[in-house]
Gaussian input, Z-matrix of N, CA and C with variables (Angstrom, degrees):
# hf/3-21g

backbone

0 1
 N
 C     1     B1
 C     2     B2     1     A1
 N     3     B3     2     A2     1     D1
 C     4     B4     3     A3     2     D2
 C     5     B5     4     A4     3     D3
 N     6     B6     5     A5     4     D4
 C     7     B7     6     A6     5     D5
 C     8     B8     7     A7     6     D6
 N     9     B9     8     A8     7     D7
 C    10    B10     9     A9     8     D8
 C    11    B11    10    A10     9     D9
 N    12    B12    11    A11    10    D10
 C    13    B13    12    A12    11    D11
 C    14    B14    13    A13    12    D12
 N    15    B15    14    A14    13    D13
 C    16    B16    15    A15    14    D14
 C    17    B17    16    A16    15    D15
 N    18    B18    17    A17    16    D16
 C    19    B19    18    A18    17    D17
 C    20    B20    19    A19    18    D18
 N    21    B21    20    A20    19    D19
 C    22    B22    21    A21    20    D20
 C    23    B23    22    A22    21    D21
 N    24    B24    23    A23    22    D22
 C    25    B25    24    A24    23    D23
 C    26    B26    25    A25    24    D24
 N    27    B27    26    A26    25    D25
 C    28    B28    27    A27    26    D26
 C    29    B29    28    A28    27    D27
 N    30    B30    29    A29    28    D28
 C    31    B31    30    A30    29    D29
 C    32    B32    31    A31    30    D30
 N    33    B33    32    A32    31    D31
 C    34    B34    33    A33    32    D32
 C    35    B35    34    A34    33    D33
 N    36    B36    35    A35    34    D34
 C    37    B37    36    A36    35    D35
 C    38    B38    37    A37    36    D36
 N    39    B39    38    A38    37    D37
 C    40    B40    39    A39    38    D38
 C    41    B41    40    A40    39    D39
 N    42    B42    41    A41    40    D40
 C    43    B43    42    A42    41    D41
 C    44    B44    43    A43    42    D42
 N    45    B45    44    A44    43    D43
 C    46    B46    45    A45    44    D44
 C    47    B47    46    A46    45    D45
 N    48    B48    47    A47    46    D46
 C    49    B49    48    A48    47    D47
 C    50    B50    49    A49    48    D48
 N    51    B51    50    A50    49    D49
 C    52    B52    51    A51    50    D50
 C    53    B53    52    A52    51    D51
 N    54    B54    53    A53    52    D52
 C    55    B55    54    A54    53    D53
 C    56    B56    55    A55    54    D54
 N    57    B57    56    A56    55    D55
 C    58    B58    57    A57    56    D56
 C    59    B59    58    A58    57    D57
 N    60    B60    59    A59    58    D58
 C    61    B61    60    A60    59    D59
 C    62    B62    61    A61    60    D60
 N    63    B63    62    A62    61    D61
 C    64    B64    63    A63    62    D62
 C    65    B65    64    A64    63    D63
 N    66    B66    65    A65    64    D64
 C    67    B67    66    A66    65    D65
 C    68    B68    67    A67    66    D66
 N    69    B69    68    A68    67    D67
 C    70    B70    69    A69    68    D68
 C    71    B71    70    A70    69    D69
 N    72    B72    71    A71    70    D70
 C    73    B73    72    A72    71    D71
 C    74    B74    73    A73    72    D72
 N    75    B75    74    A74    73    D73
 C    76    B76    75    A75    74    D74
 C    77    B77    76    A76    75    D75
 N    78    B78    77    A77    76    D76
 C    79    B79    78    A78    77    D77
 C    80    B80    79    A79    78    D78
 N    81    B81    80    A80    79    D79
 C    82    B82    81    A81    80    D80
 C    83    B83    82    A82    81    D81
 N    84    B84    83    A83    82    D82
 C    85    B85    84    A84    83    D83
 C    86    B86    85    A85    84    D84
 N    87    B87    86    A86    85    D85
 C    88    B88    87    A87    86    D86
 C    89    B89    88    A88    87    D87
 N    90    B90    89    A89    88    D88
 C    91    B91    90    A90    89    D89
 C    92    B92    91    A91    90    D90
 N    93    B93    92    A92    91    D91
 C    94    B94    93    A93    92    D92
 C    95    B95    94    A94    93    D93
 N    96    B96    95    A95    94    D94
 C    97    B97    96    A96    95    D95
 C    98    B98    97    A97    96    D96
 N    99    B99    98    A98    97    D97
 C   100   B100    99    A99    98    D98
 C   101   B101   100   A100    99    D99
 N   102   B102   101   A101   100   D100
 C   103   B103   102   A102   101   D101
 C   104   B104   103   A103   102   D102
 N   105   B105   104   A104   103   D103
 C   106   B106   105   A105   104   D104
 C   107   B107   106   A106   105   D105
 N   108   B108   107   A107   106   D106
 C   109   B109   108   A108   107   D107
 C   110   B110   109   A109   108   D108
 N   111   B111   110   A110   109   D109
 C   112   B112   111   A111   110   D110
 C   113   B113   112   A112   111   D111
 N   114   B114   113   A113   112   D112
 C   115   B115   114   A114   113   D113
 C   116   B116   115   A115   114   D114
 N   117   B117   116   A116   115   D115
 C   118   B118   117   A117   116   D116
 C   119   B119   118   A118   117   D117
 N   120   B120   119   A119   118   D118
 C   121   B121   120   A120   119   D119
 C   122   B122   121   A121   120   D120
 N   123   B123   122   A122   121   D121
 C   124   B124   123   A123   122   D122
 C   125   B125   124   A124   123   D123
 N   126   B126   125   A125   124   D124
 C   127   B127   126   A126   125   D125
 C   128   B128   127   A127   126   D126
 N   129   B129   128   A128   127   D127
 C   130   B130   129   A129   128   D128
 C   131   B131   130   A130   129   D129
 N   132   B132   131   A131   130   D130
 C   133   B133   132   A132   131   D131
 C   134   B134   133   A133   132   D132
 N   135   B135   134   A134   133   D133
 C   136   B136   135   A135   134   D134
 C   137   B137   136   A136   135   D135
 N   138   B138   137   A137   136   D136
 C   139   B139   138   A138   137   D137
 C   140   B140   139   A139   138   D138
 N   141   B141   140   A140   139   D139
 C   142   B142   141   A141   140   D140
 C   143   B143   142   A142   141   D141
 N   144   B144   143   A143   142   D142
 C   145   B145   144   A144   143   D143
 C   146   B146   145   A145   144   D144
 N   147   B147   146   A146   145   D145
 C   148   B148   147   A147   146   D146
 C   149   B149   148   A148   147   D147
 N   150   B150   149   A149   148   D148
 C   151   B151   150   A150   149   D149
 C   152   B152   151   A151   150   D150
 N   153   B153   152   A152   151   D151
 C   154   B154   153   A153   152   D152
 C   155   B155   154   A154   153   D153
 N   156   B156   155   A155   154   D154
 C   157   B157   156   A156   155   D155
 C   158   B158   157   A157   156   D156
 N   159   B159   158   A158   157   D157
 C   160   B160   159   A159   158   D158
 C   161   B161   160   A160   159   D159

   B1=1.4202
   B2=1.5318
   B3=1.2045
   B4=1.4625
   B5=1.5672
   B6=1.3622
   B7=1.4336
   B8=1.5889
   B9=1.3560
   B10=1.3808
   B11=1.6218
   B12=1.3565
   B13=1.4650
   B14=1.5410
   B15=1.3177
   B16=1.4159
   B17=1.5707
   B18=1.2756
   B19=1.4454
   B20=1.4410
   B21=1.3544
   B22=1.4281
   B23=1.5504
   B24=1.3466
   B25=1.5479
   B26=1.5142
   B27=1.3022
   B28=1.4765
   B29=1.5388
   B30=1.3287
   B31=1.4237
   B32=1.5750
   B33=1.3520
   B34=1.4743
   B35=1.5315
   B36=1.4076
   B37=1.4928
   B38=1.5608
   B39=1.3550
   B40=1.4298
   B41=1.6134
   B42=1.2546
   B43=1.4798
   B44=1.5120
   B45=1.3519
   B46=1.4047
   B47=1.4936
   B48=1.3468
   B49=1.4209
   B50=1.4928
   B51=1.3023
   B52=1.4679
   B53=1.4845
   B54=1.2712
   B55=1.4429
   B56=1.4795
   B57=1.3013
   B58=1.5389
   B59=1.4051
   B60=1.3799
   B61=1.4491
   B62=1.5175
   B63=1.3802
   B64=1.4749
   B65=1.4986
   B66=1.2895
   B67=1.5031
   B68=1.5541
   B69=1.3466
   B70=1.4991
   B71=1.5301
   B72=1.3957
   B73=1.4717
   B74=1.4777
   B75=1.3205
   B76=1.4092
   B77=1.5685
   B78=1.3153
   B79=1.4564
   B80=1.6041
   B81=1.3218
   B82=1.4379
   B83=1.5339
   B84=1.3387
   B85=1.4300
   B86=1.5719
   B87=1.2568
   B88=1.4508
   B89=1.4949
   B90=1.2697
   B91=1.4154
   B92=1.5343
   B93=1.3510
   B94=1.5515
   B95=1.5118
   B96=1.3237
   B97=1.4982
   B98=1.4399
   B99=1.3465
   B100=1.5667
   B101=1.5401
   B102=1.3460
   B103=1.3726
   B104=1.5300
   B105=1.2869
   B106=1.5719
   B107=1.5692
   B108=1.3154
   B109=1.4651
   B110=1.6250
   B111=1.2627
   B112=1.4481
   B113=1.5339
   B114=1.3794
   B115=1.5009
   B116=1.5954
   B117=1.3080
   B118=1.4658
   B119=1.5090
   B120=1.3013
   B121=1.5629
   B122=1.5548
   B123=1.3138
   B124=1.5109
   B125=1.4450
   B126=1.2916
   B127=1.4212
   B128=1.6362
   B129=1.3546
   B130=1.4506
   B131=1.4828
   B132=1.2735
   B133=1.4774
   B134=1.5333
   B135=1.3693
   B136=1.4904
   B137=1.4389
   B138=1.3475
   B139=1.4789
   B140=1.4613
   B141=1.3822
   B142=1.4343
   B143=1.4978
   B144=1.3720
   B145=1.4482
   B146=1.5004
   B147=1.3672
   B148=1.4235
   B149=1.4575
   B150=1.3399
   B151=1.4171
   B152=1.6165
   B153=1.2806
   B154=1.4959
   B155=1.5479
   B156=1.3054
   B157=1.4907
   B158=1.4831
   B159=1.3058
   B160=1.3907
   B161=1.4393
   A1=107.73
   A2=116.59
   A3=121.82
   A4=111.85
   A5=114.89
   A6=120.57
   A7=105.65
   A8=117.29
   A9=120.66
   A10=111.54
   A11=113.29
   A12=116.79
   A13=110.20
   A14=118.62
   A15=123.47
   A16=109.12
   A17=117.58
   A18=124.18
   A19=112.11
   A20=120.57
   A21=126.09
   A22=110.34
   A23=112.16
   A24=117.13
   A25=110.77
   A26=118.28
   A27=124.94
   A28=108.20
   A29=118.45
   A30=122.63
   A31=109.09
   A32=112.54
   A33=115.11
   A34=116.88
   A35=112.00
   A36=118.43
   A37=107.34
   A38=115.45
   A39=117.60
   A40=110.96
   A41=116.65
   A42=118.30
   A43=114.71
   A44=116.75
   A45=119.30
   A46=110.68
   A47=120.51
   A48=121.24
   A49=113.34
   A50=120.43
   A51=126.96
   A52=108.63
   A53=121.23
   A54=119.31
   A55=110.81
   A56=119.60
   A57=119.84
   A58=112.80
   A59=120.62
   A60=123.78
   A61=116.37
   A62=113.41
   A63=118.13
   A64=110.47
   A65=117.86
   A66=122.47
   A67=110.85
   A68=115.74
   A69=122.47
   A70=111.91
   A71=118.00
   A72=119.32
   A73=109.52
   A74=119.94
   A75=126.73
   A76=111.07
   A77=116.05
   A78=118.48
   A79=109.84
   A80=119.27
   A81=121.81
   A82=116.10
   A83=116.88
   A84=127.03
   A85=107.06
   A86=117.42
   A87=121.63
   A88=111.47
   A89=118.23
   A90=120.89
   A91=116.15
   A92=113.63
   A93=117.57
   A94=109.92
   A95=115.18
   A96=120.30
   A97=110.81
   A98=115.88
   A99=119.50
   A100=113.19
   A101=120.59
   A102=120.88
   A103=109.14
   A104=120.19
   A105=122.83
   A106=108.06
   A107=119.01
   A108=124.00
   A109=108.26
   A110=115.86
   A111=124.86
   A112=111.84
   A113=114.65
   A114=117.61
   A115=103.93
   A116=112.19
   A117=120.79
   A118=111.30
   A119=116.99
   A120=120.99
   A121=106.59
   A122=120.89
   A123=119.78
   A124=107.96
   A125=124.20
   A126=122.46
   A127=112.37
   A128=114.92
   A129=115.18
   A130=114.19
   A131=116.70
   A132=122.33
   A133=111.67
   A134=112.76
   A135=118.68
   A136=110.01
   A137=119.25
   A138=123.36
   A139=111.23
   A140=119.05
   A141=119.59
   A142=112.63
   A143=118.91
   A144=123.94
   A145=107.86
   A146=117.84
   A147=121.16
   A148=112.61
   A149=119.26
   A150=123.31
   A151=110.74
   A152=115.74
   A153=114.45
   A154=111.77
   A155=118.10
   A156=121.16
   A157=114.32
   A158=116.09
   A159=118.24
   A160=112.49
   D1=132.76
   D2=-178.27
   D3=-86.11
   D4=137.17
   D5=178.27
   D6=-92.15
   D7=110.33
   D8=-174.51
   D9=-74.39
   D10=-23.77
   D11=178.70
   D12=-63.66
   D13=-39.29
   D14=-177.26
   D15=-72.14
   D16=-38.16
   D17=174.04
   D18=-58.91
   D19=-45.81
   D20=177.62
   D21=-61.05
   D22=-46.51
   D23=179.26
   D24=-60.36
   D25=-37.49
   D26=-179.94
   D27=-66.96
   D28=-45.46
   D29=-178.48
   D30=-64.63
   D31=-44.17
   D32=177.93
   D33=-57.15
   D34=-41.00
   D35=-178.40
   D36=-66.29
   D37=-42.35
   D38=179.65
   D39=-63.79
   D40=-39.80
   D41=175.34
   D42=-63.28
   D43=-44.42
   D44=177.14
   D45=-63.35
   D46=-42.95
   D47=177.91
   D48=-61.07
   D49=-38.43
   D50=172.96
   D51=-60.01
   D52=-50.92
   D53=-172.05
   D54=-72.50
   D55=-33.12
   D56=173.11
   D57=-69.91
   D58=-50.93
   D59=-174.32
   D60=-71.59
   D61=-43.26
   D62=-172.82
   D63=-94.66
   D64=-45.99
   D65=-172.19
   D66=-88.99
   D67=-7.89
   D68=179.44
   D69=59.01
   D70=35.30
   D71=174.93
   D72=-86.75
   D73=78.90
   D74=-177.41
   D75=-74.92
   D76=-10.21
   D77=177.95
   D78=-69.90
   D79=-15.20
   D80=175.32
   D81=-75.91
   D82=-10.49
   D83=-179.77
   D84=-79.20
   D85=129.72
   D86=175.98
   D87=-73.64
   D88=131.19
   D89=176.24
   D90=79.28
   D91=16.38
   D92=-175.92
   D93=-75.90
   D94=122.72
   D95=175.76
   D96=-107.85
   D97=104.97
   D98=-177.77
   D99=-53.86
   D100=-32.35
   D101=-173.28
   D102=-78.24
   D103=-22.35
   D104=-175.67
   D105=-86.12
   D106=-25.27
   D107=-176.64
   D108=-97.19
   D109=125.49
   D110=179.09
   D111=-89.56
   D112=-40.14
   D113=-173.17
   D114=-122.26
   D115=95.99
   D116=178.04
   D117=-66.89
   D118=-35.62
   D119=-178.01
   D120=-63.98
   D121=-43.60
   D122=178.51
   D123=-69.12
   D124=-41.74
   D125=179.13
   D126=-61.13
   D127=-36.48
   D128=173.58
   D129=-64.22
   D130=-41.05
   D131=-178.04
   D132=-63.93
   D133=-44.92
   D134=-176.21
   D135=-67.79
   D136=-49.12
   D137=-178.12
   D138=-68.07
   D139=-43.41
   D140=-178.80
   D141=-69.34
   D142=-28.51
   D143=174.77
   D144=-68.43
   D145=-44.52
   D146=-179.91
   D147=-58.39
   D148=-48.79
   D149=-179.20
   D150=-64.74
   D151=-33.90
   D152=-176.62
   D153=-77.72
   D154=-21.18
   D155=177.19
   D156=-94.37
   D157=-5.80
   D158=-176.98
   D159=-80.09

């Protein structure tokens, strides 16, 4: 029997990783400080890649 809750969590993580890595929506990241980060594009790739491989 399939657990639909885990499936929804997986889809949500893939969606967030896509939005952060491809669409550069870094506002979705908790605790994101724009002044502390110089390269937002690199941040999006790293965090989005981390979420997609998790």
